[in-house]
Structure formats: C-alpha cells, structure tokens
C-alpha positions in Angstrom: 35.0 -51.8 -72.0 35.0 -49.4 -74.3 32.5 -49.1 -76.6 30.2 -51.1 -74.4 27.2 -48.8 -75.6 27.5 -49.9 -79.7 28.7 -53.9 -78.2 25.3 -54.2 -76.6 23.1 -52.4 -79.7 24.7 -54.7 -82.1 23.9 -58.2 -80.0 20.5 -56.6 -79.3 20.2 -56.4 -83.0 21.0 -60.2 -83.5 19.2 -61.4 -81.0 16.0 -59.2 -82.6 16.6 -61.2 -85.8 17.5 -58.2 -87.4 20.7 -59.7 -89.0 22.6 -62.6 -88.1 25.9 -62.1 -88.2 28.4 -58.6 -87.9 31.9 -57.7 -87.7 32.2 -53.7 -86.7 35.4 -52.4 -86.7 36.5 -48.5 -85.1 40.1 -46.7 -85.3 41.9 -43.5 -86.8 44.7 -43.2 -89.2 47.0 -45.2 -87.5 45.6 -47.3 -84.7 42.3 -50.3 -85.0 40.7 -49.5 -81.4 38.0 -52.1 -81.2 37.2 -54.5 -83.2 34.7 -57.5 -82.9 33.2 -60.9 -84.8 29.1 -60.8 -83.7 26.9 -63.9 -84.5 26.6 -66.7 -86.5 26.9 -67.1 -90.3 23.1 -67.5 -90.5 20.3 -67.8 -87.9 20.8 -72.2 -87.4 21.9 -73.0 -84.2 24.7 -74.8 -85.3 26.0 -72.1 -88.3 29.3 -71.5 -88.6 30.3 -68.5 -86.0 31.6 -65.5 -86.9 35.4 -64.5 -87.4 36.8 -61.5 -88.2 38.1 -62.8 -91.4 34.5 -63.9 -92.5 33.6 -62.7 -96.3 31.0 -59.8 -96.1 29.2 -58.6 -99.1 29.9 -55.4 -99.6 26.7 -54.2 -101.4 27.3 -50.2 -102.3 30.5 -50.2 -101.0 31.5 -50.8 -104.5 30.9 -47.9 -105.4 33.4 -46.0 -102.9 35.9 -48.9 -102.7 36.4 -50.4 -105.7 34.8 -47.6 -108.9 36.0 -44.4 -107.0 39.2 -45.4 -106.3 40.1 -47.1 -110.0 38.3 -43.2 -111.2 40.8 -42.0 -109.6 43.8 -43.5 -110.0 42.9 -42.7 -113.3 42.7 -38.9 -113.0 45.4 -39.2 -110.8 47.7 -40.9 -113.8 46.3 -37.9 -116.7 43.8 -40.4 -118.6 41.0 -39.5 -117.0 39.2 -36.0 -116.0 36.5 -35.2 -113.5 35.0 -32.7 -115.9 35.0 -35.0 -119.0 31.3 -35.1 -120.3 30.2 -39.1 -119.7 29.5 -38.9 -123.5 33.0 -38.8 -124.6 32.8 -42.3 -122.7 29.8 -43.9 -123.0 28.6 -42.9 -126.9 24.5 -43.1 -127.0 25.0 -40.7 -124.2 22.8 -37.3 -124.8 23.6 -34.3 -122.2 26.2 -32.5 -121.2 26.8 -34.4 -117.6 30.6 -35.1 -116.5 32.7 -38.4 -114.9 32.3 -36.0 -111.9 28.6 -35.5 -111.9 28.0 -39.4 -112.0 30.3 -39.8 -108.7 28.3 -37.1 -107.3 24.4 -38.4 -108.1 23.9 -35.2 -110.0 23.6 -36.3 -113.9 19.3 -36.7 -113.3 19.3 -40.7 -113.7 17.0 -42.1 -112.0 18.4 -44.3 -108.7 17.5 -47.5 -110.2 15.5 -50.0 -113.1 15.1 -53.4 -112.5 17.5 -53.6 -116.2 18.7 -57.4 -115.5 14.2 -58.1 -116.7 15.5 -57.4 -120.0 19.1 -56.6 -120.5 22.6 -59.2 -120.7 25.8 -57.6 -120.3 27.5 -54.0 -120.4 26.5 -52.6 -124.2 22.6 -53.8 -123.7 23.0 -51.7 -120.3 24.7 -48.9 -121.5 22.5 -48.1 -124.5 20.0 -48.8 -122.2 20.8 -46.2 -119.4 21.9 -44.0 -121.7 19.0 -44.0 -123.4 16.7 -43.6 -120.2 14.6 -40.8 -119.8 16.2 -38.2 -116.7 14.1 -37.4 -114.0 16.0 -33.7 -113.2 18.5 -31.2 -114.8 21.4 -32.4 -114.7 23.6 -30.9 -111.3 20.4 -29.6 -110.4 19.7 -32.1 -107.3 21.6 -34.8 -106.1 19.9 -38.7 -106.3 21.3 -41.5 -105.4 22.0 -43.3 -108.2 23.2 -47.0 -109.3 22.8 -46.4 -112.7 25.0 -43.8 -112.8 28.3 -45.7 -111.3 27.6 -48.3 -113.7 28.1 -46.3 -116.0 31.5 -45.3 -114.1 32.5 -48.3 -113.9 32.1 -49.3 -118.4 33.9 -45.9 -118.3 36.8 -47.4 -115.6 37.5 -50.2 -118.3 37.4 -48.0 -121.4 39.9 -45.9 -120.0 41.7 -48.3 -118.2 42.1 -50.4 -120.5 41.2 -53.6 -118.5 37.9 -55.2 -116.3 37.0 -53.4 -113.3 37.9 -56.2 -111.5 41.3 -56.2 -112.8 41.9 -52.5 -112.0 40.7 -52.8 -108.5 43.2 -56.1 -108.3 45.8 -54.1 -109.2 44.9 -50.6 -107.0 44.1 -53.5 -103.7 48.2 -55.0 -104.9 49.2 -51.1 -104.1 48.4 -50.7 -101.6 48.5 -53.7 -99.6 44.9 -54.7 -99.4 43.8 -58.3 -98.5 40.3 -60.3 -98.7 38.7 -57.3 -101.3 37.7 -59.2 -104.5 35.1 -59.1 -107.3 33.6 -62.9 -108.3 35.3 -64.2 -104.6 37.7 -67.5 -104.9 36.2 -70.9 -104.2 38.9 -71.0 -101.1 36.9 -67.8 -99.4 33.2 -69.8 -99.6 33.6 -71.6 -96.0 33.9 -68.1 -94.4 31.4 -66.3 -96.7 28.7 -65.4 -95.0 25.8 -65.9 -97.6 23.8 -63.3 -97.9 19.9 -63.8 -99.5 17.8 -66.7 -100.6 17.1 -64.9 -104.3 14.2 -65.9 -105.7 15.2 -64.5 -109.2 17.9 -66.9 -108.7 15.6 -70.1 -106.4 19.5 -70.2 -104.2 20.4 -69.3 -101.5 23.4 -67.1 -102.0 26.7 -67.5 -101.0 29.9 -65.3 -102.5 27.1 -64.4 -106.2 26.1 -61.1 -106.2 22.6 -60.4 -105.0 22.0 -57.4 -106.8 20.3 -58.6 -109.7 21.3 -56.0 -112.1 25.1 -56.6 -111.2 24.4 -60.5 -111.1 23.6 -59.6 -115.3 27.1 -57.8 -115.9 28.6 -60.9 -115.3 28.9 -60.0 -111.0 31.4 -57.5 -111.3 29.8 -53.5 -111.7 30.7 -50.4 -111.3 27.2 -49.7 -107.9 28.1 -53.3 -106.2 30.0 -56.9 -106.1 32.4 -56.2 -104.1 32.8 -58.6 -101.8 35.6 -58.5 -98.1 35.7 -58.9 -94.6 35.3 -55.2 -91.9 39.4 -55.4 -91.4 39.6 -55.4 -94.9 37.3 -51.9 -94.9 38.7 -50.7 -92.3 42.1 -51.1 -94.1 41.1 -48.8 -96.9 39.3 -46.1 -94.3 42.8 -45.8 -92.9 44.2 -45.2 -96.4 42.2 -42.7 -96.8 42.2 -41.3 -93.6 46.1 -41.4 -93.8 46.1 -40.0 -96.8 43.8 -37.1 -95.8 46.3 -35.9 -93.1 49.4 -36.5 -95.4 50.8 -39.1 -93.6 52.6 -42.0 -95.5 50.8 -45.0 -96.1 53.1 -47.8 -95.5 52.5 -50.0 -98.2 52.2 -47.3 -101.2 55.4 -47.9 -102.7 57.8 -44.6 -102.7 
C-alpha cells in the first residue's frame, strides 16, 4: 500500500509505547494523499479509539501556525514591520534585536527559563524576559527560543489590539480553518487526547496546555497553547503551499 513503511513505523511506535495515539496526514497543495488515525487515546485497553477528528495538543506548532501567521497578517496590513526593534513594543527590552530576529530565533535569548515558578501573567513575564541576560550576541547564532516567541505573542496583541487567541480566531475564520483553537471548548473534551500527568498541577491534562509557562499566562501564549486535529494542521499546510506557488486558496475571500 502507499506509505506502507511509514504506517509500519507508526504502528511499531505504538506497540513500543512511544505514544498511544497518532493521526498522520500526507498531501500536496491540492490533495490529501494519505490520512489515517492510529491507536487509542491512552494506553488503557478500553480507551477511546483515535479518530481523524481527535484533538491533540499542538505544542510548539503554536509558534508557526498561530503566532507567526498572526504577525505576518499584521505585517501585510503595514501595522508592523519585521525591522521593528523589540524595544518599540517591549519597553524594558535592552539591545537592538528586531521582530525578525525573534521570528528567526536570533535575539540572543536563552531557549527556556522556568518563569512559571515565580511569575504569573503578561507583565511579569515581559519584565522577566526583557531583563534576562542574553546568551549570545543577537544575529550571531540561532538558538530555538520559547522566550522570544512569548514576546512575539505580546507584540501581536499590542499591535492587533486584541488577545492572541482572538486574533488567531479571525485568521481561522478567513481561511476556513476549523478545529484549531487555544483553550479548546468543553464540547471538544470527549475527542481530546490526554497529554500527560503534570506533577506541577497534580492531574492528568486533557485540553489544558502542558507547557507550564503557557499555563501561567492563562493558556494562551506565543510559544504554546494551540490545540487541533491532524486534518486542521494539514489544511494549514495546504494554505501555505498554495500561497507559495501563487495559487488562490478556495477559502480565502477575494
């Protein structure tokens, strides 16, 4: 069968308990070539079977699907420029790193800090990140950083005039993207795959962002917090592919 080897690898991973559930989708700008659900939502024998509409924590895909997309919409509308210094929007920021630097992970910020242990909310996080010592000279290296994208989420909110999840919801509506959301609604819970048992919150997380820093920001952050289906992620990828080849997206208004 097409993609038989890929299918075998997923089944083997489930058998070895690397993960209990998965949805795979492969496609082009114009068509889905393979889409399949595997496993059950937990390792329990009687757990619900994974379906194509199962909701997963999308983790760092939040950066690409939500935050970067919202920011590029704002750039398209000339409300924001990639060359804008971070300090224009984050007053306590020191140095000359730009929005583009944060998008490309070249600000000099460390990859991660356990800010949730001592900070709650946007103001505290912005001050802590802005005051964090840089690990390298901006643009001299590229270090994947949650912290830079947390700041980008704040910038998007200030420029867009609304919370990040609301700005992304507008984009989803424009592009016909369903089953993608921060803080998934209760009606999604029955088809949501549990993420992990969190010792910090002392419970199994279902529909709650597992990233502690994102949780301390209320579940909506520039680096994590998005939930959705495999098909919704595929639909987003198709939108990007169509844009890259200059083909109009059928869901995009004229």
